[in-house]
DSSP file (Angstrom, degrees, kcal/mol; ACC not computed):
  #  RESIDUE AA STRUCTURE BP1 BP2  ACC     N-H-->O    O-->H-N    N-H-->O    O-->H-N    TCO  KAPPA ALPHA  PHI   PSI    X-CA   Y-CA   Z-CA
    1    1 A M    >>        0   0    0      0, 0.0     4,-0.7     0, 0.0     3,-0.6   0.000 360.0 360.0 360.0 -35.3   12.5   -3.7   39.1
    2    2 A Q  H 3>  +     0   0    0      1,-0.2     4,-3.5     2,-0.2     5,-0.2   0.720 360.0  69.7 -75.2 -16.9    9.5   -2.5   37.2
    3    3 A R  H 3> S+     0   0    0      1,-0.2     4,-1.6     2,-0.2    -1,-0.2   0.860  93.3  57.4 -64.7 -33.2    9.8   -5.3   34.7
    4    4 A D  H <4 S+     0   0    0     -3,-0.6    -1,-0.2     2,-0.2    -2,-0.2   0.880 119.6  30.4 -65.0 -35.9    8.7   -7.7   37.5
    5    5 A R  H  < S+     0   0    0     -4,-0.7    -2,-0.2    -3,-0.1    -1,-0.2   0.849 135.4  23.4 -92.2 -37.1    5.5   -5.7   37.9
    6    6 A F  H  < S+     0   0    0     -4,-3.5    -3,-0.2    -5,-0.1    -2,-0.2   0.136  90.9 117.8-122.3  18.9    4.8   -4.3   34.5
    7    7 A G  S  X S-     0   0    0     -4,-1.6     4,-1.4    -5,-0.2     5,-0.2  -0.091  78.6 -96.8 -78.7-174.6    6.6   -6.6   32.1
    8    8 A V  H  > S+     0   0    0      1,-0.2     4,-2.5     2,-0.2     5,-0.3   0.913 119.1  55.3 -73.1 -41.9    5.0   -8.8   29.4
    9    9 A E  H  > S+     0   0    0      1,-0.2     4,-2.1     2,-0.2    -1,-0.2   0.928 110.7  42.1 -59.7 -50.7    4.9  -12.0   31.5
   10   10 A P  H  > S+     0   0    0      0, 0.0     4,-2.1     0, 0.0    -1,-0.2   0.882 115.8  48.9 -66.2 -37.4    2.9  -10.5   34.5
   11   11 A V  H  X S+     0   0    0     -4,-1.4     4,-2.2     2,-0.2    -2,-0.2   0.906 111.8  49.1 -67.2 -41.5    0.4   -8.5   32.3
   12   12 A C  H  X>S+     0   0    0     -4,-2.5     5,-2.5     1,-0.2     4,-0.9   0.908 109.6  54.0 -66.6 -39.7   -0.2  -11.6   30.2
   13   13 A A  H  <5S+     0   0    0     -4,-2.1     3,-0.4    -5,-0.3    -2,-0.2   0.900 110.0  45.6 -59.7 -44.1   -0.8  -13.6   33.4
   14   14 A V  H  <5S+     0   0    0     -4,-2.1    -1,-0.2     1,-0.2    -2,-0.2   0.876 116.2  44.8 -65.5 -37.4   -3.4  -11.2   34.7
   15   15 A L  H  <5S-     0   0    0     -4,-2.2    -1,-0.2    -5,-0.2    -2,-0.2   0.549 107.9-126.6 -82.9  -3.2   -5.1  -11.1   31.3
   16   16 A E  T  <5 +     0   0    0     -4,-0.9    -3,-0.2    -3,-0.4    -4,-0.1   0.964  62.5 142.7  56.1  52.4   -4.9  -14.9   31.0
   17   17 A F      < -     0   0    0     -5,-2.5    -1,-0.2    -6,-0.1    -2,-0.1  -0.988  57.8-108.7-121.3 130.4   -3.3  -14.5   27.7
   18   18 A P     >  -     0   0    0      0, 0.0     4,-1.4     0, 0.0     3,-0.3  -0.377  16.2-142.8 -59.3 131.3   -0.5  -16.8   26.5
   19   19 A V  H  > S+     0   0    0      1,-0.2     4,-2.3     2,-0.2     5,-0.2   0.842 101.3  58.5 -62.1 -35.4    2.8  -15.1   26.5
   20   20 A S  H  > S+     0   0    0      1,-0.2     4,-2.2     2,-0.2    -1,-0.2   0.885 103.2  54.2 -63.4 -37.0    3.8  -17.0   23.3
   21   21 A S  H  > S+     0   0    0     -3,-0.3     4,-2.3     2,-0.2    -1,-0.2   0.897 106.8  51.7 -67.0 -37.4    0.8  -15.5   21.5
   22   22 A Y  H  X S+     0   0    0     -4,-1.4     4,-2.3     1,-0.2    -2,-0.2   0.973 112.1  44.6 -59.4 -52.1    1.9  -12.0   22.5
   23   23 A Y  H  X S+     0   0    0     -4,-2.3     4,-2.2     1,-0.2    -2,-0.2   0.825 111.7  53.0 -68.4 -29.4    5.4  -12.6   21.1
   24   24 A Y  H  X S+     0   0    0     -4,-2.2     4,-2.4    -5,-0.2    -1,-0.2   0.896 109.1  49.8 -67.2 -39.7    4.0  -14.2   17.9
   25   25 A A  H  X S+     0   0    0     -4,-2.3     4,-2.2     2,-0.2    -2,-0.2   0.906 111.5  49.3 -64.0 -40.5    1.7  -11.1   17.4
   26   26 A V  H  X S+     0   0    0     -4,-2.3     4,-1.3     2,-0.2    -2,-0.2   0.931 113.0  46.1 -68.2 -45.1    4.7   -8.7   17.8
   27   27 A R  H  X S+     0   0    0     -4,-2.2     4,-1.1     1,-0.2     3,-0.3   0.911 113.3  49.3 -62.7 -41.5    6.8  -10.7   15.4
   28   28 A R  H  < S+     0   0    0     -4,-2.4    -1,-0.2     1,-0.2    -2,-0.2   0.840 108.5  52.9 -69.9 -33.1    4.0  -10.9   12.9
   29   29 A A  H  < S+     0   0    0     -4,-2.2    -1,-0.2     1,-0.2    -2,-0.2   0.774 107.9  51.7 -70.0 -26.0    3.4   -7.2   13.1
   30   30 A S  H  < S+     0   0    0     -4,-1.3    -1,-0.2    -3,-0.3    -2,-0.2   0.724  99.0  75.3 -82.1 -23.6    7.1   -6.4   12.4
   31   31 A E  S  < S-     0   0    0     -4,-1.1     2,-0.1    -3,-0.2     0, 0.0  -0.712  89.2-114.5 -91.3 138.8    7.3   -8.5    9.3
   32   32 A P        -     0   0    0      0, 0.0    -2,-0.1     0, 0.0    -1,-0.1  -0.463  35.4-116.6 -70.6 146.1    5.7   -7.4    6.0
   33   33 A T     >  -     0   0    0     -2,-0.1     4,-2.0     1,-0.1     5,-0.1  -0.279  25.1-105.5 -73.7 168.1    2.8   -9.6    4.9
   34   34 A A  H  > S+     0   0    0      1,-0.2     4,-2.2     2,-0.2     5,-0.2   0.809 122.0  53.9 -63.2 -34.3    2.9  -11.6    1.7
   35   35 A R  H  > S+     0   0    0      2,-0.2     4,-2.0     1,-0.2    -1,-0.2   0.864 108.3  48.7 -68.7 -36.5    0.5   -9.1    0.1
   36   36 A E  H  > S+     0   0    0      2,-0.2     4,-1.9     1,-0.2    -2,-0.2   0.887 113.3  48.0 -66.7 -41.4    2.8   -6.1    1.0
   37   37 A T  H  X S+     0   0    0     -4,-2.0     4,-1.5     2,-0.2    -2,-0.2   0.915 114.8  44.3 -66.3 -44.8    5.8   -8.0   -0.4
   38   38 A R  H  X S+     0   0    0     -4,-2.2     4,-2.8     1,-0.2    -2,-0.2   0.847 111.0  55.2 -69.2 -35.9    3.9   -8.9   -3.7
   39   39 A D  H  X S+     0   0    0     -4,-2.0     4,-2.3     1,-0.2    -1,-0.2   0.903 104.8  52.6 -67.2 -38.9    2.5   -5.4   -4.0
   40   40 A A  H  X S+     0   0    0     -4,-1.9     4,-1.2     2,-0.2    -2,-0.2   0.922 112.3  46.1 -62.6 -41.4    6.1   -3.9   -3.8
   41   41 A V  H  X S+     0   0    0     -4,-1.5     4,-1.8     1,-0.2    -2,-0.2   0.932 114.2  47.3 -62.2 -48.1    7.2   -6.2   -6.6
   42   42 A L  H  X S+     0   0    0     -4,-2.8     4,-2.6     1,-0.2    -2,-0.2   0.814 104.2  59.8 -66.6 -28.6    4.1   -5.5   -8.7
   43   43 A K  H  X S+     0   0    0     -4,-2.3     4,-2.3     1,-0.2    -1,-0.2   0.898 106.0  49.1 -67.4 -37.8    4.3   -1.7   -8.3
   44   44 A D  H  X S+     0   0    0     -4,-1.2     4,-1.8     2,-0.2    -1,-0.2   0.894 113.4  47.3 -66.7 -40.7    7.8   -1.9   -9.9
   45   45 A K  H  X S+     0   0    0     -4,-1.8     4,-2.3     2,-0.2    -2,-0.2   0.885 109.5  52.8 -66.3 -39.9    6.4   -4.0  -12.8
   46   46 A I  H  X S+     0   0    0     -4,-2.6     4,-3.1     2,-0.2    -2,-0.2   0.924 108.8  50.7 -58.8 -48.8    3.4   -1.7  -13.2
   47   47 A M  H  X S+     0   0    0     -4,-2.3     4,-2.5     1,-0.2     5,-0.2   0.877 109.5  50.3 -62.0 -38.5    5.8    1.3  -13.5
   48   48 A E  H  X S+     0   0    0     -4,-1.8     4,-1.8     2,-0.2    -1,-0.2   0.911 114.3  43.4 -68.2 -39.3    7.9   -0.4  -16.1
   49   49 A V  H  < S+     0   0    0     -4,-2.3    -2,-0.2     2,-0.2    -1,-0.2   0.919 115.2  49.9 -66.2 -42.5    4.9   -1.3  -18.2
   50   50 A W  H  < S+     0   0    0     -4,-3.1     7,-0.6     1,-0.2     9,-0.5   0.937 111.8  45.9 -62.4 -48.0    3.4    2.2  -17.8
   51   51 A K  H  X>S-     0   0    0     -4,-2.5     5,-0.8    -5,-0.2     6,-0.6   0.854  97.5-173.4 -65.8 -36.2    6.4    4.0  -18.7
   52   52 A G  T  <5 -     0   0    0     -4,-1.8     3,-0.4    -5,-0.2    -1,-0.1   0.003  44.0 -60.1  75.2 179.3    6.9    1.7  -21.7
   53   53 A R  T  45S+     0   0    0      1,-0.2    -1,-0.2    -4,-0.1    -2,-0.1   0.850 138.9  36.7 -75.2 -30.1    9.9    1.7  -24.1
   54   54 A K  T  45S-     0   0    0     -3,-0.1    -1,-0.2     0, 0.0    -2,-0.2   0.285 109.1-117.3-110.5  14.2    9.4    5.2  -25.2
   55   55 A G  T  <5 +     0   0    0     -4,-0.5    -3,-0.2    -3,-0.4    -4,-0.1   0.848  64.9 142.4  62.5  38.3    8.3    6.7  -21.8
   56   56 A R      < -     0   0    0     -5,-0.8    -5,-0.1    -6,-0.1    -4,-0.1   0.775  42.1-155.1 -85.1 -24.5    4.9    7.8  -23.1
   57   57 A E        +     0   0    0     -6,-0.6    -6,-0.2    -7,-0.6    -7,-0.1   0.924  51.4 128.0  54.2  51.4    3.0    6.9  -19.9
   58   58 A V        +     0   0    0     -8,-0.5     2,-0.1     2,-0.1    -1,-0.1   0.468  31.0 110.4-116.6  -7.4   -0.3    6.4  -21.9
   59   59 A Y        -     0   0    0     -9,-0.5    33,-0.5   -10,-0.1     2,-0.2  -0.463  54.7-147.9 -75.2 141.8   -1.4    3.0  -20.7
   60   60 A G     >  -     0   0    0     31,-0.2     4,-2.5    -2,-0.1     5,-0.2  -0.413  39.0 -88.1 -93.0-178.3   -4.5    2.7  -18.5
   61   61 A A  H  > S+     0   0    0     31,-2.9     4,-2.7     1,-0.2     5,-0.2   0.888 126.0  54.2 -62.5 -38.9   -5.0    0.0  -15.8
   62   62 A R  H  > S+     0   0    0     30,-0.3     4,-2.6     2,-0.2    -1,-0.2   0.947 111.9  43.1 -62.2 -48.1   -6.6   -2.4  -18.4
   63   63 A K  H  > S+     0   0    0      2,-0.2     4,-2.9     1,-0.2     5,-0.2   0.894 112.5  52.8 -66.5 -38.7   -3.7   -2.2  -20.8
   64   64 A V  H  X S+     0   0    0     -4,-2.5     4,-2.4     2,-0.2    -1,-0.2   0.931 111.3  48.4 -59.8 -43.8   -1.2   -2.5  -18.0
   65   65 A W  H  X S+     0   0    0     -4,-2.7     4,-2.2    -5,-0.2    -2,-0.2   0.930 111.2  48.6 -62.7 -43.9   -3.0   -5.6  -16.8
   66   66 A L  H  X S+     0   0    0     -4,-2.6     4,-2.2     1,-0.2    -2,-0.2   0.929 112.1  49.9 -61.2 -44.2   -3.0   -7.2  -20.3
   67   67 A E  H  X S+     0   0    0     -4,-2.9     4,-2.1     2,-0.2    -2,-0.2   0.899 108.6  51.7 -62.9 -41.5    0.7   -6.4  -20.8
   68   68 A L  H  <>S+     0   0    0     -4,-2.4     5,-2.5     1,-0.2     4,-0.3   0.954 111.3  47.4 -63.6 -45.4    1.6   -8.0  -17.4
   69   69 A N  H ><5S+     0   0    0     -4,-2.2     3,-1.4     1,-0.2    -1,-0.2   0.898 109.0  54.5 -63.5 -36.8   -0.2  -11.1  -18.2
   70   70 A R  H 3<5S+     0   0    0     -4,-2.2    -1,-0.2     1,-0.3    -2,-0.2   0.873 105.9  53.1 -61.0 -36.1    1.4  -11.2  -21.7
   71   71 A Q  T 3<5S-     0   0    0     -4,-2.1    -1,-0.3    -3,-0.2    -2,-0.2   0.439 126.0-104.2 -79.6  -1.3    4.8  -11.0  -19.9
   72   72 A G  T < 5S+     0   0    0     -3,-1.4    -3,-0.2    -4,-0.3    -2,-0.1   0.720  79.3 133.6  87.3  19.7    3.8  -14.1  -17.8
   73   73 A I      < -     0   0    0     -5,-2.5     2,-0.6    -6,-0.2    -1,-0.2  -0.887  49.4-146.0-103.6 104.4    3.1  -12.1  -14.6
   74   74 A P        +     0   0    0      0, 0.0     2,-0.3     0, 0.0    -5,-0.0  -0.586  37.2 148.0 -74.3 116.6   -0.2  -13.5  -13.4
   75   75 A V        -     0   0    0     -2,-0.6     2,-0.2   -10,-0.2    -6,-0.1  -0.997  45.0-115.1-149.2 143.1   -2.1  -10.7  -11.7
   76   76 A A     >  -     0   0    0     -2,-0.3     4,-1.7     1,-0.1     3,-0.3  -0.501  22.9-124.6 -79.7 151.1   -5.7   -9.9  -11.3
   77   77 A R  H  > S+     0   0    0      1,-0.2     4,-2.6     2,-0.2     5,-0.2   0.891 111.4  56.0 -58.7 -44.1   -7.2   -6.8  -12.9
   78   78 A C  H  > S+     0   0    0      1,-0.2     4,-2.6     2,-0.2    -1,-0.2   0.826 105.3  53.4 -62.1 -30.7   -8.6   -5.5   -9.7
   79   79 A T  H  > S+     0   0    0     -3,-0.3     4,-2.1     2,-0.2    -1,-0.2   0.901 108.7  47.9 -65.4 -44.3   -5.1   -5.8   -8.2
   80   80 A V  H  X S+     0   0    0     -4,-1.7     4,-2.5     2,-0.2    -2,-0.2   0.907 112.8  49.8 -61.2 -44.9   -3.6   -3.6  -11.0
   81   81 A E  H  X S+     0   0    0     -4,-2.6     4,-2.5     2,-0.2    -2,-0.2   0.936 111.2  49.0 -61.2 -46.3   -6.5   -1.1  -10.5
   82   82 A R  H  X S+     0   0    0     -4,-2.6     4,-0.8     1,-0.2    -1,-0.2   0.899 113.4  45.8 -60.7 -41.7   -5.9   -1.0   -6.7
   83   83 A L  H  <>S+     0   0    0     -4,-2.1     5,-0.9     2,-0.2     3,-0.3   0.839 113.8  48.8 -74.2 -32.3   -2.2   -0.5   -7.0
   84   84 A C  H ><5S+     0   0    0     -4,-2.5     3,-1.0     1,-0.2     5,-0.5   0.863 106.8  57.7 -66.9 -35.1   -2.6    2.2   -9.7
   85   85 A D  H 3<5S+     0   0    0     -4,-2.5    -1,-0.2     1,-0.3    -2,-0.2   0.699  89.7  71.8 -64.8 -26.0   -5.1    3.9   -7.6
   86   86 A T  T 3<5S-     0   0    0     -4,-0.8    -1,-0.3    -3,-0.3    -2,-0.1   0.255 118.3-104.5 -79.7  13.3   -2.6    4.3   -4.7
   87   87 A K  T < 5S+     0   0    0     -3,-1.0     3,-0.2     2,-0.3    -2,-0.1   0.683  82.6 133.5  73.8  19.1   -0.8    6.9   -6.8
   88   88 A V  S   <S-     0   0    0     -5,-0.9     2,-0.3     1,-0.3    -4,-0.1   0.960  88.6  -2.8 -59.5 -48.6    2.1    4.6   -7.8
   89   89 A A  S    S-     0   0    0     -5,-0.5     2,-1.9    -6,-0.2    -2,-0.3  -0.952  78.6-113.3-135.7 154.7    1.5    5.9  -11.2
   90   90 A H        +     0   0    0     -2,-0.3     2,-0.2    -3,-0.2    -5,-0.1  -0.333  58.7 160.5 -88.0  58.9   -1.1    8.3  -12.5
   91   91 A V        -     0   0    0     -2,-1.9     2,-0.3    -7,-0.4   -31,-0.2  -0.565  45.3-111.0 -82.1 137.0   -2.6    5.5  -14.5
   92   92 A R        -     0   0    0    -33,-0.5   -31,-2.9    -2,-0.2     2,-0.6  -0.524  30.2-164.7 -71.0 130.0   -6.2    6.0  -15.6
   93   93 A V        -     0   0    0     -2,-0.3     2,-0.9   -33,-0.2     3,-0.0  -0.932   4.9-171.5-120.7 110.6   -8.5    3.6  -13.9
   94   94 A N        +     0   0    0     -2,-0.6   -13,-0.0     1,-0.1    -2,-0.0  -0.844  10.6 172.5-104.6 105.9  -11.9    3.3  -15.6
   95   95 A S        +     0   0    0     -2,-0.9     2,-0.6     2,-0.1    -1,-0.1   0.412  45.0 111.1 -96.0   4.2  -14.1    1.3  -13.2
   96   96 A Q        -     0   0    0     -3,-0.0     2,-0.5     1,-0.0    -2,-0.0  -0.711  57.1-155.1 -81.3 124.8  -17.2    2.0  -15.4
   97   97 A I        -     0   0    0     -2,-0.6     2,-0.1     2,-0.1    -2,-0.1  -0.848  58.9  -3.7-100.6 126.7  -18.2   -1.2  -17.0
   98   98 A G  S    S-     0   0    0     -2,-0.5     3,-0.1     3,-0.0    -2,-0.0  -0.363 103.6 -48.0  85.0-169.7  -20.2   -0.8  -20.3
   99   99 A G  S    S-     0   0    0      1,-0.2    -2,-0.1    -2,-0.1     2,-0.0  -0.275  73.2 -70.6 -93.1 177.1  -21.2    2.4  -21.8
  100  100 A P              0   0    0      0, 0.0    -1,-0.2     0, 0.0    -2,-0.0  -0.368 360.0 360.0 -67.0 152.6  -23.0    5.4  -20.1
  101  101 A A              0   0    0     -3,-0.1    -2,-0.0    -2,-0.0    -3,-0.0   0.448 360.0 360.0 -77.1 360.0  -26.6    4.8  -19.2
């Protein structure tokens, strides 16, 4: 009974908001975005490169970025830095460009 008064359709009618737009927004919020999907894949690749063959874990963000591009995985350096900064790996991120002033 309350669905007739407080359901999606009556509320959207009062707000003059299309019901289809509401359901589109709900579906869109439940699915991961393309960026989230790509980030999940890249995080795994970053960890593989960072750990390396001998498990040294010595690469910084720049070397990880270079190695990913060598492997044919096109990725921007800022993307690698952002993902490394999210504590996926304790990769050094040196954002200072040039030498000290």
